[in-house]
One Martini backbone bead per residue (centre of mass of N, CA, C, O) as a GRO file, in nm:
protein
   68
    1MET     BB    1  -7.703  12.697   6.132
    2THR     BB    2  -8.021  12.730   6.230
    3ASN     BB    3  -8.283  12.897   6.449
    4THR     BB    4  -8.523  12.689   6.386
    5LEU     BB    5  -8.837  12.553   6.368
    6SER     BB    6  -9.033  12.311   6.335
    7GLY     BB    7  -9.353  12.261   6.253
    8LYS     BB    8  -9.449  12.100   6.507
    9LYS     BB    9  -9.317  12.273   6.725
   10LEU     BB   10  -9.448  12.541   6.644
   11GLN     BB   11  -9.741  12.443   6.682
   12LYS     BB   12  -9.722  12.384   6.986
   13ILE     BB   13  -9.653  12.670   7.071
   14THR     BB   14  -9.895  12.810   6.948
   15ASN     BB   15 -10.110  12.653   7.108
   16LYS     BB   16 -10.021  12.752   7.389
   17VAL     BB   17 -10.066  13.055   7.339
   18VAL     BB   18 -10.365  13.043   7.256
   19ASN     BB   19 -10.465  12.907   7.513
   20PHE     BB   20 -10.378  13.131   7.703
   21GLN     BB   21 -10.537  13.368   7.572
   22SER     BB   22 -10.824  13.229   7.621
   23LYS     BB   23 -10.761  13.176   7.963
   24ARG     BB   24 -10.684  13.427   8.081
   25GLN     BB   25 -10.608  13.607   8.382
   26ARG     BB   26 -10.579  13.785   8.636
   27GLY     BB   27 -10.225  13.753   8.713
   28ASP     BB   28 -10.070  13.564   8.511
   29TYR     BB   29  -9.812  13.724   8.446
   30GLN     BB   30  -9.707  13.718   8.737
   31LYS     BB   31  -9.689  13.411   8.773
   32ILE     BB   32  -9.492  13.363   8.541
   33ALA     BB   33  -9.269  13.550   8.644
   34GLU     BB   34  -9.216  13.390   8.907
   35ARG     BB   35  -9.142  13.116   8.762
   36SER     BB   36  -8.922  13.252   8.536
   37TYR     BB   37  -8.769  13.531   8.619
   38TYR     BB   38  -8.939  13.749   8.484
   39SER     BB   39  -9.093  14.007   8.376
   40PRO     BB   40  -9.415  14.094   8.319
   41SER     BB   41  -9.359  14.258   8.058
   42HIS     BB   42  -9.202  14.036   7.911
   43VAL     BB   43  -9.419  13.823   7.915
   44ARG     BB   44  -9.630  13.985   7.760
   45ASN     BB   45  -9.456  14.033   7.504
   46VAL     BB   46  -9.422  13.736   7.430
   47LEU     BB   47  -9.739  13.649   7.433
   48THR     BB   48  -9.809  13.891   7.208
   49GLY     BB   49  -9.545  13.912   6.994
   50ASN     BB   50  -9.317  14.145   7.059
   51ARG     BB   51  -9.143  13.894   7.116
   52SER     BB   52  -8.964  13.639   7.130
   53MET     BB   53  -8.970  13.323   7.190
   54ASN     BB   54  -9.003  13.156   7.515
   55LEU     BB   55  -9.011  12.847   7.645
   56ASP     BB   56  -9.041  12.903   7.945
   57ILE     BB   57  -9.290  13.087   7.924
   58VAL     BB   58  -9.475  12.901   7.760
   59ASN     BB   59  -9.475  12.663   7.964
   60ASP     BB   60  -9.585  12.828   8.206
   61ALA     BB   61  -9.848  12.912   8.071
   62ASP     BB   62  -9.953  12.627   8.027
   63TYR     BB   63  -9.954  12.544   8.327
   64ILE     BB   64 -10.154  12.760   8.436
   65VAL     BB   65 -10.405  12.673   8.209
   66ARG     BB   66 -10.452  12.362   8.181
   67ASN     BB   67 -10.712  12.332   8.415
   68ARG     BB   68 -10.947  12.540   8.293
   0.00000   0.00000   0.00000
């Protein structure tokens, strides 16, 4: 069994990350880090594609920018 995502699920994740990148503001990485209990540098690395996707971080990023 492989650990890959289906096309639709991967598209939803990608859309959340792109939406976050287009709407992010100063301090957003810190807010996501506080919500997800990861370091701000790890959050930044995940959301910029330097680390593998973490659904907790992606969902917190989506929550932060959802109403902007």
